gemmi code that builds the backbone of each chain (N, CA, C; Angstrom):
import gemmi

chains = {
    "A": [
        ("MET", (121.428, 129.104, 22.268), (122.055, 129.725, 23.452), (122.983, 128.717, 24.100)),
        ("ASP", (124.242, 129.089, 24.257), (125.226, 128.168, 24.821), (125.364, 128.405, 26.316)),
        ("LEU", (124.906, 127.441, 27.102), (124.957, 127.584, 28.548), (126.362, 127.376, 29.110)),
        ("ASN", (127.192, 126.688, 28.336), (128.565, 126.402, 28.770), (128.613, 125.908, 30.215)),
        ("PRO", (128.005, 124.759, 30.479), (127.957, 124.272, 31.860), (129.354, 124.010, 32.425)),
        ("ARG", (129.561, 124.510, 33.635), (130.797, 124.215, 34.350), (130.425, 123.427, 35.586)),
        ("ILE", (131.119, 122.293, 35.760), (130.807, 121.410, 36.879), (132.069, 121.081, 37.653)),
        ("LYS", (131.943, 121.131, 38.969), (133.095, 120.775, 39.797), (132.656, 119.704, 40.771)),
        ("LEU", (133.277, 118.548, 40.644), (133.053, 117.488, 41.618), (134.276, 116.587, 41.599)),
        ("PRO", (134.532, 115.893, 42.706), (135.768, 115.095, 42.755), (135.747, 113.948, 41.762)),
        ("ALA", (136.887, 113.676, 41.147), (136.973, 112.587, 40.168), (136.960, 111.235, 40.881)),
        ("GLU", (137.505, 111.238, 42.110), (137.612, 110.002, 42.894), (136.924, 110.232, 44.221)),
        ("ILE", (136.032, 109.340, 44.609), (135.383, 109.521, 45.901), (135.429, 108.229, 46.704)),
        ("GLN", (135.274, 108.414, 48.010), (135.211, 107.283, 48.929), (133.781, 106.786, 48.900)),
        ("LYS", (133.602, 105.465, 48.886), (132.248, 104.919, 48.905), (131.527, 105.445, 50.142)),
        ("GLY", (130.373, 106.030, 49.965), (129.585, 106.518, 51.091), (129.982, 107.893, 51.601)),
        ("GLU", (130.953, 108.515, 50.938), (131.386, 109.850, 51.359), (130.441, 110.904, 50.794)),
        ("VAL", (130.077, 111.894, 51.609), (129.226, 112.976, 51.124), (130.134, 114.046, 50.522)),
        ("PHE", (129.938, 114.348, 49.256), (130.798, 115.340, 48.613), (129.964, 116.410, 47.906)),
        ("VAL", (130.601, 117.563, 47.702), (129.889, 118.700, 47.126), (130.012, 118.702, 45.599)),
        ("ILE", (128.950, 119.141, 44.956), (128.940, 119.311, 43.501), (128.583, 120.769, 43.233)),
        ("LYS", (129.413, 121.433, 42.466), (129.168, 122.839, 42.139), (128.881, 122.954, 40.652)),
        ("THR", (127.815, 123.671, 40.314), (127.468, 123.823, 38.900), (127.214, 125.286, 38.580)),
        ("LEU", (127.538, 125.648, 37.367), (127.350, 127.029, 36.919), (127.056, 127.025, 35.430)),
        ("VAL", (126.049, 127.782, 35.022), (125.776, 127.933, 33.592), (125.629, 129.416, 33.272)),
        ("THR", (125.849, 129.737, 32.013), (125.669, 131.102, 31.541), (124.244, 131.228, 31.032)),
        ("HIS", (123.478, 132.116, 31.640), (122.091, 132.311, 31.193), (121.576, 133.611, 31.787)),
        ("PRO", (120.929, 134.464, 30.989), (120.490, 135.766, 31.484), (119.384, 135.707, 32.545)),
        ("MET", (118.659, 134.598, 32.599), (117.531, 134.476, 33.534), (116.670, 135.746, 33.458)),
        ("GLU", (116.171, 136.031, 32.252), (115.317, 137.201, 32.047), (114.010, 137.005, 32.793)),
        ("ASN", (113.704, 137.933, 33.709), (112.500, 137.757, 34.511), (111.260, 138.341, 33.858)),
        ("GLY", (111.412, 138.913, 32.679), (110.246, 139.420, 31.964), (109.823, 140.807, 32.398)),
        ("ARG", (110.609, 141.426, 33.269), (110.243, 142.753, 33.742), (111.234, 143.818, 33.313)),
        ("ARG", (112.305, 143.390, 32.604), (113.307, 144.360, 32.158), (112.879, 144.964, 30.831)),
        ("LYS", (113.309, 146.222, 30.594), (112.987, 146.864, 29.317), (114.283, 147.023, 28.531)),
        ("ASP", (114.169, 146.912, 27.201), (115.367, 147.105, 26.386), (115.513, 148.588, 26.038)),
        ("ALA", (116.496, 148.918, 25.183), (116.801, 150.312, 24.854), (115.592, 151.062, 24.301)),
        ("ASP", (114.692, 150.346, 23.582), (113.521, 150.995, 22.980), (112.381, 151.144, 23.973)),
        ("GLY", (112.551, 150.569, 25.162), (111.496, 150.657, 26.152), (110.529, 149.494, 26.126)),
        ("SER", (110.782, 148.515, 25.235), (109.868, 147.365, 25.210), (110.354, 146.293, 26.187)),
        ("LEU", (109.386, 145.579, 26.734), (109.681, 144.545, 27.715), (110.431, 143.374, 27.083)),
        ("ILE", (111.507, 142.962, 27.734), (112.225, 141.765, 27.293), (111.464, 140.588, 27.864)),
        ("PRO", (111.004, 139.660, 27.015), (110.182, 138.572, 27.524), (110.938, 137.672, 28.505)),
        ("ARG", (110.163, 137.043, 29.412), (110.741, 136.119, 30.368), (111.425, 134.964, 29.646)),
        ("LYS", (112.596, 134.599, 30.120), (113.316, 133.446, 29.572), (114.280, 133.000, 30.652)),
        ("ILE", (113.929, 131.926, 31.316), (114.795, 131.439, 32.392), (115.047, 129.949, 32.266)),
        ("ILE", (116.022, 129.483, 33.009), (116.198, 128.047, 33.220), (115.216, 127.741, 34.331)),
        ("ASN", (114.222, 126.908, 34.085), (113.214, 126.670, 35.112), (113.406, 125.337, 35.840)),
        ("LEU", (114.329, 124.512, 35.325), (114.544, 123.217, 35.962), (115.991, 122.762, 35.846)),
        ("PHE", (116.532, 122.290, 36.965), (117.877, 121.703, 36.979), (117.772, 120.335, 37.626)),
        ("THR", (118.306, 119.315, 36.964), (118.267, 117.979, 37.562), (119.651, 117.357, 37.569)),
        ("CYS", (119.866, 116.510, 38.568), (121.115, 115.761, 38.671), (120.756, 114.304, 38.947)),
        ("LYS", (121.276, 113.411, 38.091), (121.033, 111.989, 38.282), (122.378, 111.283, 38.367)),
        ("PHE", (122.401, 110.140, 39.046), (123.601, 109.333, 39.096), (123.258, 107.935, 38.613)),
        ("ASN", (123.933, 107.491, 37.592), (123.621, 106.190, 36.982), (122.125, 106.044, 36.763)),
        ("GLY", (121.524, 107.114, 36.278), (120.117, 107.086, 35.930), (119.151, 107.362, 37.070)),
        ("GLN", (119.644, 107.404, 38.324), (118.757, 107.628, 39.470), (118.793, 109.087, 39.904)),
        ("PRO", (117.631, 109.665, 40.256), (117.597, 111.071, 40.678), (118.390, 111.291, 41.966)),
        ("VAL", (119.203, 112.343, 41.973), (119.966, 112.712, 43.161), (119.393, 113.990, 43.769)),
        ("PHE", (119.247, 114.986, 42.901), (118.826, 116.313, 43.349), (118.149, 117.026, 42.196)),
        ("GLU", (117.169, 117.864, 42.556), (116.472, 118.611, 41.516), (116.121, 119.999, 42.050)),
        ("ALA", (116.171, 120.988, 41.193), (115.783, 122.343, 41.590), (114.879, 122.946, 40.541)),
        ("LYS", (113.663, 123.333, 40.959), (112.760, 124.061, 40.077), (113.043, 125.532, 40.353)),
        ("LEU", (113.442, 126.245, 39.335), (113.845, 127.639, 39.529), (112.774, 128.600, 39.039)),
        ("ASP", (112.652, 129.746, 39.727), (111.722, 130.757, 39.253), (112.534, 131.999, 38.881)),
        ("THR", (111.837, 133.097, 38.561), (112.537, 134.287, 38.071), (113.423, 134.938, 39.123)),
        ("ALA", (113.289, 134.528, 40.384), (114.099, 135.123, 41.448), (115.455, 134.459, 41.614)),
        ("VAL", (115.828, 133.599, 40.670), (117.180, 133.040, 40.705), (118.052, 133.931, 39.834)),
        ("SER", (119.219, 134.278, 40.337), (120.092, 135.246, 39.664), (120.583, 134.789, 38.296)),
        ("THR", (120.965, 135.748, 37.505), (121.613, 135.515, 36.216), (122.788, 134.571, 36.412)),
        ("ASN", (123.027, 133.730, 35.423), (124.093, 132.717, 35.483), (123.926, 131.840, 36.721)),
        ("PRO", (122.882, 131.021, 36.697), (122.547, 130.236, 37.887), (123.696, 129.364, 38.383)),
        ("TYR", (124.024, 129.613, 39.636), (125.024, 128.813, 40.331), (124.257, 127.941, 41.323)),
        ("ILE", (124.440, 126.628, 41.200), (123.757, 125.717, 42.119), (124.780, 124.756, 42.702)),
        ("GLU", (124.861, 124.748, 44.018), (125.806, 123.887, 44.739), (124.990, 122.953, 45.612)),
        ("PHE", (125.299, 121.667, 45.569), (124.542, 120.702, 46.362), (125.461, 119.530, 46.687)),
        ("TYR", (124.919, 118.475, 47.283), (125.742, 117.362, 47.733), (125.264, 116.039, 47.170)),
        ("ALA", (126.170, 115.053, 47.198), (125.807, 113.709, 46.745), (126.579, 112.680, 47.555)),
        ("LYS", (126.018, 111.485, 47.590), (126.645, 110.379, 48.312), (126.298, 109.121, 47.533)),
        ("VAL", (127.299, 108.480, 46.977), (127.038, 107.297, 46.150), (127.875, 106.122, 46.618)),
        ("ALA", (127.416, 104.906, 46.268), (128.078, 103.693, 46.755), (128.846, 102.957, 45.667)),
        ("GLU", (128.886, 103.540, 44.480), (129.586, 102.854, 43.380), (130.151, 103.897, 42.421)),
        ("ALA", (130.958, 103.452, 41.512), (131.477, 104.341, 40.471), (130.364, 104.542, 39.440)),
        ("GLY", (130.480, 105.631, 38.670), (129.447, 105.833, 37.657), (129.449, 107.229, 37.087)),
        ("THR", (128.300, 107.590, 36.520), (128.201, 108.870, 35.804), (127.120, 109.763, 36.379)),
        ("PHE", (127.509, 111.003, 36.632), (126.538, 112.018, 37.020), (126.040, 112.694, 35.753)),
        ("ALA", (124.748, 112.808, 35.618), (124.157, 113.469, 34.453), (123.403, 114.704, 34.921)),
        ("PHE", (123.742, 115.838, 34.344), (123.112, 117.108, 34.705), (122.292, 117.627, 33.535)),
        ("ALA", (121.165, 118.259, 33.840), (120.334, 118.807, 32.770), (119.705, 120.123, 33.213)),
        ("TRP", (119.755, 121.086, 32.329), (119.149, 122.395, 32.565), (118.085, 122.605, 31.498)),
        ("THR", (116.852, 122.920, 31.921), (115.757, 123.113, 30.976), (115.377, 124.579, 30.892)),
        ("ASP", (115.364, 125.099, 29.684), (114.995, 126.493, 29.442), (113.473, 126.574, 29.276)),
        ("ASP", (112.910, 127.768, 29.500), (111.475, 128.004, 29.287), (111.043, 127.543, 27.895)),
        ("ASP", (111.945, 127.676, 26.906), (111.568, 127.331, 25.537), (111.658, 125.826, 25.274)),
        ("GLY", (111.952, 125.056, 26.297), (111.973, 123.599, 26.148), (113.342, 123.012, 25.889)),
        ("THR", (114.286, 123.873, 25.535), (115.633, 123.364, 25.252), (116.247, 122.772, 26.517)),
        ("VAL", (116.846, 121.595, 26.386), (117.523, 120.970, 27.516), (119.019, 120.899, 27.213)),
        ("THR", (119.803, 121.454, 28.110), (121.263, 121.376, 27.970), (121.763, 120.324, 28.947)),
        ("MET", (122.586, 119.394, 28.451), (123.038, 118.310, 29.308), (124.549, 118.283, 29.443)),
        ("ALA", (124.983, 117.750, 30.561), (126.417, 117.563, 30.792), (126.584, 116.338, 31.666)),
        ("GLU", (127.758, 115.710, 31.564), (128.010, 114.500, 32.337), (129.374, 114.554, 32.982)),
        ("GLN", (129.498, 113.888, 34.100), (130.828, 113.753, 34.685), (130.896, 112.421, 35.421)),
        ("LYS", (132.024, 111.712, 35.215), (132.166, 110.406, 35.831), (132.893, 110.495, 37.171)),
        ("VAL", (132.590, 109.545, 38.054), (133.361, 109.405, 39.291), (133.824, 107.957, 39.441)),
        ("THR", (135.007, 107.803, 40.015), (135.488, 106.450, 40.321), (135.653, 106.370, 41.841)),
        ("LEU", (135.732, 105.158, 42.341), (135.879, 104.981, 43.780), (137.342, 104.911, 44.165)),
        ("LYS", (137.647, 105.486, 45.319), (139.019, 105.442, 45.829), (139.305, 104.032, 46.335)),
        ("GLY", (140.597, 103.670, 46.239), (141.053, 102.383, 46.797), (140.269, 101.254, 46.201)),
    ],
    "B": [
        ("MET", (93.995, 139.717, 33.604), (94.109, 140.680, 34.712), (95.256, 141.629, 34.413)),
        ("ALA", (94.994, 142.947, 34.526), (96.042, 143.930, 34.225), (97.151, 143.814, 35.254)),
        ("ASN", (98.356, 143.950, 34.785), (99.487, 143.855, 35.688), (99.918, 145.230, 36.160)),
        ("PHE", (99.527, 145.602, 37.371), (99.919, 146.914, 37.871), (101.238, 146.806, 38.622)),
        ("THR", (102.098, 147.802, 38.421), (103.293, 147.845, 39.263), (102.811, 148.330, 40.628)),
        ("ARG", (103.670, 148.135, 41.598), (103.346, 148.558, 42.941), (103.012, 150.043, 42.943)),
        ("ARG", (103.831, 150.823, 42.213), (103.647, 152.275, 42.180), (102.288, 152.624, 41.592)),
        ("GLU", (101.968, 151.941, 40.493), (100.683, 152.233, 39.846), (99.524, 151.855, 40.743)),
        ("SER", (99.669, 150.729, 41.399), (98.594, 150.274, 42.281), (98.372, 151.258, 43.412)),
        ("LEU", (99.462, 151.728, 43.986), (99.348, 152.669, 45.101), (98.765, 153.992, 44.629)),
        ("THR", (99.166, 154.423, 43.431), (98.640, 155.688, 42.880), (97.149, 155.543, 42.639)),
        ("LEU", (96.776, 154.421, 42.038), (95.374, 154.137, 41.757), (94.586, 154.087, 43.055)),
        ("ALA", (95.162, 153.364, 44.013), (94.500, 153.222, 45.305), (94.305, 154.586, 45.949)),
        ("GLY", (95.356, 155.402, 45.880), (95.277, 156.735, 46.464), (94.197, 157.565, 45.802)),
        ("ALA", (94.149, 157.476, 44.484), (93.162, 158.260, 43.712), (91.742, 157.817, 44.053)),
        ("LEU", (91.567, 156.524, 44.115), (90.243, 155.981, 44.440), (89.821, 156.393, 45.849)),
        ("ALA", (90.771, 156.274, 46.761), (90.475, 156.609, 48.153), (90.105, 158.075, 48.272)),
        ("ALA", (90.884, 158.891, 47.577), (90.614, 160.339, 47.624), (89.231, 160.639, 47.062)),
        ("SER", (88.887, 159.985, 45.977), (87.612, 160.286, 45.313), (86.422, 159.681, 46.042)),
        ("ALA", (86.615, 158.516, 46.636), (85.476, 157.863, 47.269), (85.551, 157.867, 48.783)),
        ("ALA", (86.579, 158.505, 49.318), (86.770, 158.555, 50.772), (86.720, 157.173, 51.389)),
        ("LEU", (87.295, 156.201, 50.690), (87.338, 154.831, 51.211), (88.724, 154.555, 51.763)),
        ("PRO", (88.825, 153.711, 52.761), (90.175, 153.374, 53.230), (90.906, 152.590, 52.156)),
        ("VAL", (92.202, 152.831, 52.031), (92.997, 152.101, 51.038), (93.344, 150.743, 51.625)),
        ("VAL", (92.655, 149.755, 51.148), (92.863, 148.422, 51.721), (93.146, 147.428, 50.615)),
        ("ALA", (94.210, 146.702, 50.713), (94.522, 145.566, 49.849), (94.562, 145.842, 48.350)),
        ("LEU", (94.714, 147.112, 47.960), (94.835, 147.359, 46.530), (96.299, 147.361, 46.124)),
        ("ALA", (97.150, 147.686, 47.079), (98.575, 147.733, 46.802), (99.086, 146.351, 46.422)),
        ("ASP", (99.926, 146.264, 45.420), (100.480, 145.009, 44.936), (101.296, 144.310, 46.005)),
        ("MET", (101.775, 145.104, 46.991), (102.589, 144.598, 48.085), (101.973, 143.384, 48.731)),
        ("THR", (100.652, 143.378, 48.871), (100.016, 142.268, 49.573), (99.845, 141.059, 48.661)),
        ("GLY", (99.952, 141.255, 47.352), (99.755, 140.170, 46.398), (100.731, 139.037, 46.595)),
        ("THR", (102.013, 139.361, 46.724), (103.023, 138.324, 46.875), (102.896, 137.635, 48.224)),
        ("LYS", (102.591, 138.407, 49.270), (102.421, 137.814, 50.606), (101.280, 136.818, 50.581)),
        ("ALA", (100.191, 137.190, 49.888), (99.040, 136.298, 49.790), (99.407, 135.049, 49.004)),
        ("GLU", (100.172, 135.237, 47.933), (100.621, 134.113, 47.113), (101.487, 133.184, 47.949)),
        ("ALA", (102.387, 133.767, 48.747), (103.278, 132.974, 49.589), (102.474, 132.167, 50.612)),
        ("ALA", (101.437, 132.798, 51.153), (100.596, 132.106, 52.135), (99.881, 130.930, 51.500)),
        ("GLU", (99.375, 131.118, 50.295), (98.699, 130.066, 49.540), (99.650, 128.904, 49.273)),
        ("LEU", (100.853, 129.233, 48.797), (101.848, 128.205, 48.463), (102.292, 127.447, 49.707)),
        ("THR", (102.404, 128.167, 50.830), (102.784, 127.535, 52.087), (101.727, 126.530, 52.502)),
        ("LYS", (100.474, 126.938, 52.380), (99.353, 126.072, 52.758), (99.366, 124.799, 51.912)),
        ("LYS", (99.564, 124.971, 50.608), (99.576, 123.833, 49.687), (100.713, 122.882, 50.014)),
        ("PHE", (101.883, 123.455, 50.268), (103.096, 122.680, 50.508), (102.976, 121.896, 51.814)),
        ("ALA", (102.404, 122.550, 52.833), (102.305, 121.914, 54.141), (101.261, 120.792, 54.161)),
        ("ALA", (100.352, 120.810, 53.217), (99.336, 119.752, 53.046), (98.707, 119.323, 54.368)),
        ("GLY", (98.254, 120.287, 55.116), (97.542, 119.954, 56.338), (98.395, 119.911, 57.587)),
        ("LYS", (99.730, 119.807, 57.429), (100.596, 119.773, 58.610), (100.928, 121.206, 59.045)),
        ("LEU", (101.043, 121.414, 60.349), (101.430, 122.727, 60.848), (102.957, 122.852, 60.786)),
        ("PRO", (103.469, 123.819, 60.009), (104.930, 123.968, 59.923), (105.518, 124.329, 61.283)),
        ("ILE", (106.574, 123.639, 61.691), (107.200, 123.895, 62.988), (108.632, 124.381, 62.812)),
        ("LYS", (109.108, 125.134, 63.780), (110.481, 125.659, 63.728), (111.439, 124.528, 64.083)),
        ("GLY", (112.593, 124.547, 63.408), (113.614, 123.554, 63.737), (114.230, 122.961, 62.498)),
        ("SER", (115.358, 122.356, 62.647), (116.056, 121.598, 61.600), (116.611, 122.408, 60.439)),
        ("ILE", (116.080, 123.600, 60.200), (116.539, 124.356, 59.033), (117.579, 125.403, 59.427)),
        ("ASN", (118.672, 125.401, 58.702), (119.685, 126.428, 58.850), (119.642, 127.254, 57.576)),
        ("LEU", (119.229, 128.512, 57.697), (119.092, 129.368, 56.514), (120.148, 130.458, 56.583)),
        ("THR", (121.063, 130.446, 55.630), (122.140, 131.429, 55.607), (121.887, 132.451, 54.512)),
        ("LEU", (121.744, 133.695, 54.938), (121.526, 134.815, 54.014), (122.243, 136.022, 54.612)),
        ("PRO", (122.731, 136.947, 53.787), (123.386, 138.121, 54.383), (122.351, 138.980, 55.114)),
        ("GLU", (122.798, 139.635, 56.182), (121.884, 140.552, 56.890), (121.548, 141.725, 55.989)),
        ("ILE", (122.612, 142.190, 55.296), (122.428, 143.304, 54.360), (122.937, 142.890, 52.992)),
        ("ALA", (122.094, 142.984, 51.980), (122.488, 142.648, 50.614), (122.703, 143.946, 49.842)),
        ("GLU", (123.949, 144.184, 49.473), (124.276, 145.413, 48.729), (123.627, 145.395, 47.356)),
        ("ASN", (123.618, 144.221, 46.753), (123.052, 144.052, 45.420), (121.960, 143.000, 45.468)),
        ("GLY", (120.721, 143.456, 45.402), (119.593, 142.538, 45.473), (119.519, 141.581, 44.297)),
        ("GLY", (120.321, 141.841, 43.263), (120.301, 140.975, 42.085), (121.070, 139.685, 42.298)),
        ("ILE", (122.005, 139.715, 43.230), (122.793, 138.509, 43.514), (122.933, 138.369, 45.023)),
        ("VAL", (122.040, 137.634, 45.629), (122.090, 137.410, 47.067), (122.422, 135.940, 47.310)),
        ("PRO", (123.571, 135.648, 47.911), (123.925, 134.248, 48.133), (123.073, 133.653, 49.253)),
        ("MET", (122.620, 132.452, 49.027), (121.760, 131.805, 50.002), (122.127, 130.334, 50.139)),
        ("THR", (122.219, 129.869, 51.384), (122.429, 128.448, 51.622), (121.298, 127.950, 52.505)),
        ("VAL", (120.676, 126.884, 52.072), (119.628, 126.238, 52.853), (120.157, 124.871, 53.259)),
        ("SER", (120.107, 124.595, 54.567), (120.606, 123.310, 55.053), (119.606, 122.755, 56.047)),
        ("VAL", (119.172, 121.522, 55.834), (118.209, 120.909, 56.736), (118.840, 119.684, 57.377)),
        ("GLY", (118.850, 119.651, 58.699), (119.437, 118.512, 59.415), (118.576, 117.277, 59.212)),
        ("SER", (119.200, 116.205, 58.776), (118.473, 114.962, 58.528), (119.466, 113.844, 58.250)),
        ("PRO", (119.169, 112.601, 58.699), (120.076, 111.495, 58.388), (120.108, 111.173, 56.893)),
        ("MET", (119.127, 111.644, 56.164), (119.015, 111.408, 54.724), (119.110, 109.925, 54.378)),
        ("THR", (118.408, 109.137, 55.162), (118.311, 107.709, 54.840), (116.994, 107.489, 54.116)),
        ("GLU", (116.811, 106.312, 53.594), (115.565, 105.963, 52.938), (114.404, 106.153, 53.918)),
        ("ALA", (114.651, 105.791, 55.174), (113.598, 105.843, 56.190), (113.272, 107.263, 56.638)),
        ("SER", (114.283, 108.106, 56.674), (114.059, 109.477, 57.143), (114.928, 110.453, 56.356)),
        ("HIS", (114.277, 111.220, 55.508), (115.037, 112.193, 54.721), (114.180, 113.391, 54.339)),
        ("VAL", (114.846, 114.459, 53.975), (114.173, 115.652, 53.482), (113.780, 115.381, 52.043)),
        ("ALA", (112.519, 115.571, 51.728), (112.047, 115.301, 50.366), (112.029, 116.582, 49.529)),
        ("GLU", (111.433, 117.637, 50.082), (111.278, 118.869, 49.302), (111.534, 120.100, 50.147)),
        ("VAL", (112.069, 121.110, 49.510), (112.286, 122.390, 50.187), (111.720, 123.494, 49.303)),
        ("LEU", (110.878, 124.338, 49.878), (110.279, 125.437, 49.129), (110.818, 126.753, 49.671)),
        ("ILE", (111.303, 127.598, 48.780), (111.894, 128.872, 49.190), (111.019, 129.998, 48.650)),
        ("LEU", (110.523, 130.840, 49.568), (109.561, 131.873, 49.188), (110.010, 133.285, 49.548)),
        ("ALA", (109.606, 134.233, 48.717), (109.835, 135.647, 48.991), (108.505, 136.253, 49.407)),
        ("GLU", (108.535, 137.419, 50.061), (107.275, 138.054, 50.434), (107.105, 139.411, 49.759)),
        ("ALA", (108.186, 139.923, 49.177), (108.096, 141.240, 48.541), (108.846, 141.273, 47.215)),
        ("ASN", (108.749, 140.190, 46.495), (109.247, 140.098, 45.116), (108.022, 140.142, 44.228)),
        ("PRO", (108.184, 140.306, 42.903), (107.012, 140.222, 42.026), (106.266, 138.903, 42.161)),
        ("TYR", (107.004, 137.825, 42.366), (106.387, 136.511, 42.569), (106.924, 135.885, 43.840)),
        ("ALA", (106.119, 135.036, 44.461), (106.504, 134.467, 45.756), (107.546, 133.363, 45.655)),
        ("THR", (107.423, 132.493, 44.646), (108.335, 131.351, 44.580), (109.725, 131.769, 44.126)),
        ("ILE", (110.712, 131.364, 44.889), (112.108, 131.574, 44.482), (112.613, 130.287, 43.853)),
        ("ALA", (112.463, 129.184, 44.573), (112.875, 127.880, 44.040), (112.228, 126.770, 44.855)),
        ("LYS", (112.169, 125.592, 44.250), (111.671, 124.400, 44.942), (112.702, 123.310, 44.717)),
        ("LEU", (113.240, 122.797, 45.815), (114.301, 121.804, 45.719), (113.785, 120.420, 46.078)),
        ("THR", (114.286, 119.415, 45.380), (113.942, 118.032, 45.696), (115.222, 117.292, 46.062)),
        ("PHE", (115.210, 116.684, 47.237), (116.375, 115.912, 47.686), (116.025, 114.433, 47.703)),
        ("THR", (117.047, 113.586, 47.704), (116.861, 112.138, 47.810), (117.915, 111.632, 48.788)),
        ("PRO", (117.786, 110.392, 49.264), (118.840, 109.850, 50.122), (120.227, 109.946, 49.467)),
        ("MET", (120.282, 109.906, 48.135), (121.572, 110.024, 47.438), (122.135, 111.444, 47.485)),
        ("SER", (121.355, 112.371, 48.023), (121.891, 113.724, 48.187), (122.935, 113.723, 49.300)),
        ("GLY", (122.808, 112.791, 50.240), (123.761, 112.717, 51.337), (123.508, 113.789, 52.390)),
        ("LYS", (123.285, 114.978, 51.930), (123.027, 116.119, 52.811), (121.916, 116.933, 52.166)),
        ("ALA", (120.960, 117.398, 52.993), (119.887, 118.236, 52.430), (120.361, 119.683, 52.495)),
        ("GLU", (121.250, 120.014, 51.605), (121.811, 121.360, 51.606), (122.064, 121.812, 50.178)),
        ("ALA", (121.780, 123.089, 49.918), (122.041, 123.645, 48.595), (122.349, 125.126, 48.726)),
        ("THR", (123.190, 125.595, 47.816), (123.551, 127.018, 47.785), (123.235, 127.574, 46.415)),
        ("MET", (122.609, 128.754, 46.401), (122.269, 129.380, 45.127), (122.412, 130.885, 45.287)),
        ("ARG", (122.211, 131.604, 44.197), (122.205, 133.069, 44.258), (120.812, 133.513, 43.828)),
        ("ILE", (120.205, 134.367, 44.647), (118.823, 134.746, 44.361), (118.657, 136.257, 44.220)),
        ("ARG", (117.480, 136.631, 43.689), (117.169, 138.054, 43.501), (116.126, 138.480, 44.525)),
        ("LEU", (116.398, 139.567, 45.197), (115.413, 140.125, 46.123), (115.146, 141.565, 45.696)),
        ("ALA", (113.886, 141.870, 45.437), (113.515, 143.190, 44.908), (113.683, 144.298, 45.938)),
        ("GLU", (113.506, 143.944, 47.210), (113.624, 144.941, 48.269), (113.790, 144.209, 49.600)),
        ("THR", (113.996, 144.964, 50.657), (114.121, 144.379, 51.989), (112.906, 143.509, 52.269)),
        ("GLN", (113.143, 142.287, 52.726), (112.036, 141.370, 52.978), (112.528, 140.125, 53.692)),
        ("LYS", (111.535, 139.339, 54.144), (111.860, 138.059, 54.765), (111.832, 136.978, 53.695)),
        ("VAL", (112.820, 136.078, 53.764), (112.819, 134.896, 52.917), (112.351, 133.746, 53.801)),
        ("THR", (111.409, 132.972, 53.300), (110.868, 131.839, 54.063), (111.290, 130.534, 53.417)),
        ("VAL", (111.736, 129.595, 54.238), (112.083, 128.265, 53.747), (111.201, 127.247, 54.450)),
        ("LEU", (110.592, 126.378, 53.654), (109.801, 125.276, 54.202), (110.459, 123.985, 53.767)),
        ("ALA", (110.619, 123.048, 54.708), (111.227, 121.760, 54.372), (110.268, 120.655, 54.748)),
        ("LYS", (110.035, 119.760, 53.810), (109.105, 118.663, 54.053), (109.865, 117.343, 54.056)),
        ("LEU", (109.667, 116.557, 55.131), (110.306, 115.249, 55.217), (109.457, 114.216, 54.492)),
        ("ASN", (110.051, 113.053, 54.266), (109.321, 111.990, 53.580), (108.088, 111.557, 54.364)),
        ("ASP", (108.040, 111.807, 55.673), (106.875, 111.401, 56.466), (105.847, 112.534, 56.564)),
        ("GLY", (106.091, 113.617, 55.830), (105.111, 114.702, 55.800), (105.368, 115.838, 56.782)),
        ("THR", (106.260, 115.627, 57.740), (106.585, 116.696, 58.685), (107.116, 117.910, 57.939)),
        ("VAL", (106.653, 119.099, 58.346), (107.086, 120.322, 57.664), (107.761, 121.264, 58.652)),
        ("PHE", (108.963, 121.687, 58.317), (109.688, 122.671, 59.111), (109.653, 124.011, 58.404)),
        ("ILE", (109.788, 125.088, 59.198), (109.786, 126.435, 58.616), (110.859, 127.301, 59.255)),
        ("GLU", (111.473, 128.129, 58.437), (112.464, 129.087, 58.944), (112.375, 130.347, 58.101)),
        ("GLN", (112.644, 131.495, 58.732), (112.567, 132.755, 58.003), (113.759, 133.619, 58.335)),
        ("LYS", (114.165, 134.446, 57.393), (115.248, 135.376, 57.689), (114.985, 136.691, 56.963)),
        ("LEU", (115.237, 137.791, 57.658), (115.066, 139.107, 57.063), (116.356, 139.523, 56.377)),
        ("VAL", (116.249, 139.961, 55.132), (117.408, 140.476, 54.404), (117.140, 141.932, 54.066)),
        ("LYS", (118.046, 142.814, 54.500), (117.908, 144.229, 54.160), (118.585, 144.422, 52.820)),
        ("VAL", (117.848, 144.929, 51.844), (118.386, 145.073, 50.494), (118.648, 146.550, 50.202)),
        ("THR", (119.890, 146.841, 49.864), (120.293, 148.222, 49.601), (119.862, 148.646, 48.205)),
        ("THR", (120.270, 147.832, 47.198), (119.855, 148.096, 45.829), (119.038, 146.920, 45.349)),
        ("GLY", (117.768, 147.163, 45.061), (116.859, 146.086, 44.686), (117.257, 145.377, 43.409)),
        ("GLY", (117.058, 144.064, 43.390), (117.326, 143.263, 42.200), (116.071, 142.520, 41.842)),
        ("CYS", (115.242, 143.138, 41.035), (113.933, 142.605, 40.670), (113.888, 141.090, 40.580)),
        ("GLY", (112.987, 140.459, 41.303), (112.858, 139.021, 41.248), (111.894, 138.625, 40.156)),
    ],
}
model = gemmi.Model(1)
for chain_id, residues in chains.items():
    chain = gemmi.Chain(chain_id)
    for i, (resn, *xyz) in enumerate(residues, 1):
        res = gemmi.Residue()
        res.name, res.seqid = resn, gemmi.SeqId(i, " ")
        for name, pos in zip(("N", "CA", "C"), xyz):
            atom = gemmi.Atom()
            atom.name, atom.element = name, gemmi.Element(name[0])
            atom.pos, atom.b_iso = gemmi.Position(*pos), 0.0
            res.add_atom(atom)
        chain.add_residue(res)
    model.add_chain(chain)
structure = gemmi.Structure()
structure.add_model(model)
structure.setup_entities()
């Protein structure tokens, strides 16, 4: 399953500036209560965990349940004091982890 | 444990009540999620009494589509090592399950704020609990009227 992570965050930031990070992945977030055309239940299959780290340190984490909408959109904030790499990870119920990275540099 | 839908539970409850002339009490699935939410709140608060304040919960008054309800949770905090929001628990009271999401913030979050899209099965209150690093727990609730339910 291709989550096709889309991430939006500034390429250049001011040291100590609080900036927004927007993330979006493609995922049905099946809550296990939907029925298919034959009337059988579609099993639960969701992204149950989203993590964001900066240079290896945890920034933000979200444990998701079935009440998170299809194609989970998660927007949050970060504030860092150096240049480096943001690492994002989405974990599916089946254990698959999808990862993405984005670098930031400091202004001036 | 058999999984009854709300409708089935109410039908069963009605049938039992009719046959045994008993009051219909707590058989409806409706109370299941509320009870679950109460349990989770108790666990999360870990002995502290949740107090009002610090939380800004943004949700539409009326959600046309319960399958995609935009929600922003923002907790006022300096977000320093010494004083910051550690965890935020978001609960439903009339979804199949109580937990919507659990967020973890760090001083590197800069701001204890997040926006997501959630599913609400029907009109209900969404509860947000925020726990600071010192254990203080804040609580906020908002009622969302749902026009078309989006099963949670």
